[in-house]
C-alpha positions in Angstrom: 30.1 -8.5 -0.8 27.2 -6.4 -0.8 25.7 -4.9 2.0 22.3 -6.5 2.8 19.2 -4.0 2.6 16.6 -6.4 4.1 15.5 -9.9 4.7 15.3 -12.3 1.8 14.2 -16.2 1.8 16.5 -18.2 1.2 15.9 -22.1 0.0 18.3 -25.7 0.6 17.6 -28.8 0.1 19.7 -32.1 0.6 22.2 -29.9 2.7 22.9 -27.8 -0.5 24.4 -24.1 0.5 20.9 -22.1 0.6 20.4 -19.8 -2.5 18.4 -16.6 -2.8 15.1 -17.8 -3.5 13.9 -16.2 -7.3 11.2 -14.0 -7.1 9.3 -16.2 -9.9 9.7 -19.4 -7.8 7.0 -20.9 -5.5 8.3 -21.2 -2.3 6.4 -24.6 -1.3 6.6 -26.1 -4.6 10.2 -25.9 -4.2 10.0 -28.7 -1.5 7.7 -31.0 -3.3 7.4 -32.6 -6.4 3.6 -32.5 -6.7 1.3 -30.2 -6.9 0.8 -30.1 -3.2 -0.1 -27.0 -1.2 1.5 -27.9 2.1 4.5 -29.3 3.0 6.7 -29.0 6.6 10.3 -27.2 6.6 12.6 -25.8 9.1 13.1 -22.3 9.4 15.9 -20.2 10.9 16.7 -16.7 10.7 20.8 -16.2 10.1 22.8 -13.5 9.3 19.6 -11.4 7.6 19.0 -14.4 6.0 15.8 -16.6 6.4 16.8 -19.7 5.7 13.9 -22.7 4.7 15.2 -26.6 4.1 13.7 -29.8 4.1 13.0 -32.3 6.6 11.4 -35.4 7.3 7.4 -35.4 7.7 7.0 -34.7 11.7 10.0 -32.9 12.2 9.2 -29.5 11.0 6.8 -26.6 10.7 4.1 -26.1 7.7 4.5 -24.0 5.3 1.5 -23.5 2.9 0.6 -22.0 -0.1 -3.3 -21.1 -1.6 -4.4 -23.7 -4.3 -4.6 -20.6 -7.0 -1.2 -19.5 -5.7 0.1 -17.5 -9.1 3.5 -19.2 -8.8 1.7 -22.8 -9.1 0.6 -21.8 -12.5 2.9 -19.0 -14.0 4.7 -20.4 -16.9 8.2 -19.8 -18.4 6.9 -17.6 -21.1 4.7 -15.2 -18.3 7.6 -15.4 -15.7 9.9 -13.6 -18.3 7.2 -11.1 -18.5 7.4 -9.7 -15.1 9.5 -6.5 -15.0 13.0 -7.0 -14.3 12.6 -4.5 -11.2 9.8 -6.4 -10.0 12.2 -9.7 -10.2 15.1 -8.6 -8.7 12.7 -7.9 -5.2 13.3 -11.6 -4.5 11.0 -13.1 -1.6 10.6 -10.9 1.4 10.2 -12.0 5.0 6.8 -10.6 7.0 5.9 -11.7 10.2 1.9 -12.1 11.8 0.7 -12.1 15.3 -2.2 -13.9 16.4 -2.4 -12.5 20.1 -4.6 -14.6 22.3 -5.8 -12.9 25.4 -6.1 -15.2 28.8 -9.9 -15.7 27.8 -8.8 -17.3 24.1 -9.8 -14.5 22.0 -7.4 -13.6 19.3 -7.1 -10.3 18.0 -7.4 -9.2 14.0 -7.2 -5.6 12.6 -8.8 -4.0 9.3 -6.3 -2.8 6.7 -6.8 0.8 6.0 -8.5 1.5 3.1 -6.0 3.5 1.0 -3.0 0.6 1.5 -2.0 -0.5 -1.7 -1.7 -4.3 -1.0 -4.7 -6.1 0.6 -6.4 -3.2 1.4 -9.8 -3.6 3.5 -8.8 -6.9 4.3 -8.8 -8.5 7.8 -5.6 -9.8 9.2 -3.7 -10.1 12.8 -0.9 -6.9 13.6 2.3 -7.7 11.4 4.8 -6.5 8.8 8.3 -6.9 7.5 11.1 -8.2 9.7 13.7 -5.6 9.9 17.7 -5.9 9.5 19.2 -7.8 12.9 16.1 -8.1 14.3 14.8 -11.4 16.0 11.3 -12.7 14.6 9.8 -12.4 18.1 11.0 -8.5 18.4 9.6 -8.0 14.8 6.2 -9.1 15.7 6.0 -7.4 19.3 8.0 -4.1 17.0 4.6 -4.6 14.2 2.0 -5.2 17.2 3.2 -1.6 18.9 3.4 0.2 15.6 0.2 -0.9 14.1 -2.4 -1.2 17.6 -0.6 0.5 20.0 0.0 -2.3 22.6 3.2 -2.7 24.4 4.3 -6.0 25.0 7.7 -7.3 26.4 9.3 -10.7 25.6 8.9 -11.8 29.0 5.2 -10.7 28.9 3.7 -13.3 26.4 4.7 -16.7 25.8 5.3 -17.0 21.9 5.3 -20.2 19.3 5.8 -20.3 15.9 2.5 -21.9 14.2 3.6 -22.1 10.4 4.6 -20.1 7.3 2.3 -18.6 4.6 3.3 -18.0 1.0 1.9 -14.8 0.1 1.5 -13.0 -3.6 -0.2 -10.1 -4.3 -2.6 -10.0 -6.6 -3.4 -13.2 -5.0 -4.7 -14.7 -8.5 -3.5 -14.6 -12.1 -6.9 -14.1 -12.8 -6.4 -10.7 -10.9 -3.5 -9.6 -12.8 0.5 -10.6 -12.8 2.5 -10.9 -9.5 3.9 -7.7 -7.8 4.5 -8.5 -4.1 6.1 -12.2 -3.0 6.5 -13.1 1.0 6.6 -15.7 2.9 4.8 -14.6 6.3 5.5 -16.2 9.8 2.5 -16.4 12.2 3.3 -16.3 15.7 1.2 -16.9 17.9 1.7 -15.1 21.3 -0.5 -16.2 24.3 -0.8 -13.5 27.2 -2.4 -13.5 30.8 -4.6 -10.5 30.0 -8.2 -10.7 28.8 -9.1 -8.9 25.7 -11.3 -6.1 27.7 -7.5 -5.4 29.5 -5.8 -5.3 26.2 -8.7 -3.4 24.4 -8.0 -0.3 27.3 -4.4 0.0 25.8 -5.2 0.2 21.8 -4.6 2.7 20.4 -4.5 1.8 16.3 -1.9 3.6 13.3 -4.9 5.2 11.0 -2.5 5.2 8.3 -2.4 1.1 8.4 -4.9 0.5 10.6 -8.9 1.0 10.0 -10.7 -1.5 12.8 -10.5 -4.0 15.4 -11.9 -7.3 16.4 -11.8 -9.9 18.7 -12.7 -13.2 17.9 -13.3 -16.3 19.5 -13.1 -20.1 18.2 -17.0 -20.2 17.5 -16.7 -17.6 15.5 -13.0 -18.6 13.8 -15.0 -22.1 12.8 -17.4 -19.9 10.6 -14.6 -17.7 9.2 -12.7 -20.7 8.1 -15.3 -22.6 6.6 -15.5 -20.3 3.5 -12.5 -22.0 1.9 -11.4 -19.2 -0.8 -11.1 -20.7 -4.3 -14.0 -22.9 -3.9 -17.2 -22.5 -4.1 -19.6 -21.3 -1.7 -20.8 -24.7 0.0 -22.4 -22.9 2.8 -20.6 -21.2 5.6 -21.6 -22.4 9.5 -23.0 -19.6 10.7 -25.9 -21.3 12.2 -26.3 -20.9 15.9 -23.8 -17.7 15.4 -25.3 -13.7 15.5 -25.6 -11.7 12.9 -23.2 -9.0 13.6 -20.1 -8.8 15.7 -18.7 -5.6 17.1 -15.6 -3.8 15.7 -14.2 -0.7 16.9 -13.7 1.3 13.9 -11.1 3.7 13.6 -12.0 7.6 13.0 -10.0 10.1 11.3 -8.5 11.5 14.3 -7.4 8.0 15.9 -10.1 7.5 18.1 -12.4 4.1 18.6 -15.7 4.0 18.6 -17.7 0.5 18.8 -19.9 -0.2 15.7 -21.3 -3.6 14.1 -20.2 -5.4 11.0 -22.2 -8.2 9.6 -20.6 -11.5 10.3 -21.2 -12.6 6.7 -18.5 -9.7 5.6 -16.0 -11.7 7.8 -16.9 -14.9 5.6 -16.1 -13.6 1.6 -14.2 -15.5 -0.4 -11.7 -14.1 -2.5 -12.7 -12.9 -5.8 -11.5 -14.1 -8.8 -11.8 -11.2 -10.8 -12.2 -7.4 -10.3 -12.0 -5.5 -6.9 -11.2 -7.2 -4.0 -14.2 -7.4 -1.1 -13.9 -6.8 2.8 -12.7 -10.3 4.0 -10.3 -12.0 5.7 -6.9 -12.9 4.1 -6.8 -16.4 2.9 -3.3 -16.3 5.0 -5.3 -15.3 8.1 -7.9 -18.3 7.5 -4.8 -20.3 7.9 -3.6 -19.5 10.7 -6.5 -19.3 12.5 -7.0 -23.2 11.5 -3.5 -23.9 13.1 -4.8 -21.8 15.9 -7.6 -24.0 16.6 -5.2 -27.5 16.3 -3.2 -25.8 19.2 -6.4 -25.4 21.1 -7.4 -28.3 20.7 -4.1 -29.8 21.2 -4.2 -28.0 24.6 -6.9 -30.2 25.3 -9.3 -26.2 25.3 -12.8 -26.7 24.6 -13.6 -24.5 21.4 
């Protein structure tokens, strides 16, 4: 048996033994016979395999893809043109942490401008799951590596919110797929306020260029700018024109700055260079976060 080098997505339906997902197949589409972009699945991390299985409605967690997901529209001929070294990558597994402070704010980070994938895009802290890691341990490690925040499993209340099928580039109009992930979004509740957490922020310059805290009112406006849809008017009424962010200096220090709030409501462009925005998957995760707050009876 070949030695496992990285954790990949494996798929199973109707109790059939899990098989390694192919790079060119839609993970969401595997579980639906329609063009639906959201399904419910069960997931587990076993023997360095991330296994997704079908389940009855109401008994799983949501898995979603963008309405413009390349693998939803990729033809057989186009799939065959993807280089073999890309196809052989399989579908990777990532973890992203929605860190909720005691005063109900969530931390977002802006990816560094020199990164090859999604530069200058706002996302929660996260990254790949390494071999023999639990999802929570991977999330806490990535949180520490990217932001300097050191939290132990006993310091947080953890909950899996949902799964996102992430593809780069995100649309066929911007090029053929090069990366394919399933991102697990985990919510971590802490007993510390965002001011207390912020005092310990030391972002990794190579990966993070800025940090900001958003509350429910800001999140509602952000998620109202739906990627892949025409601009029908973002809910900006009553919100400040700018938002306070922490910029990471060339020396790795933090300084307060302001960002036009409208930047966080930018939509994913269909052509040309990307723009500074909140990623489509992050908007999905933030919607799940809002539902979680409402389910707790929290006023938001």
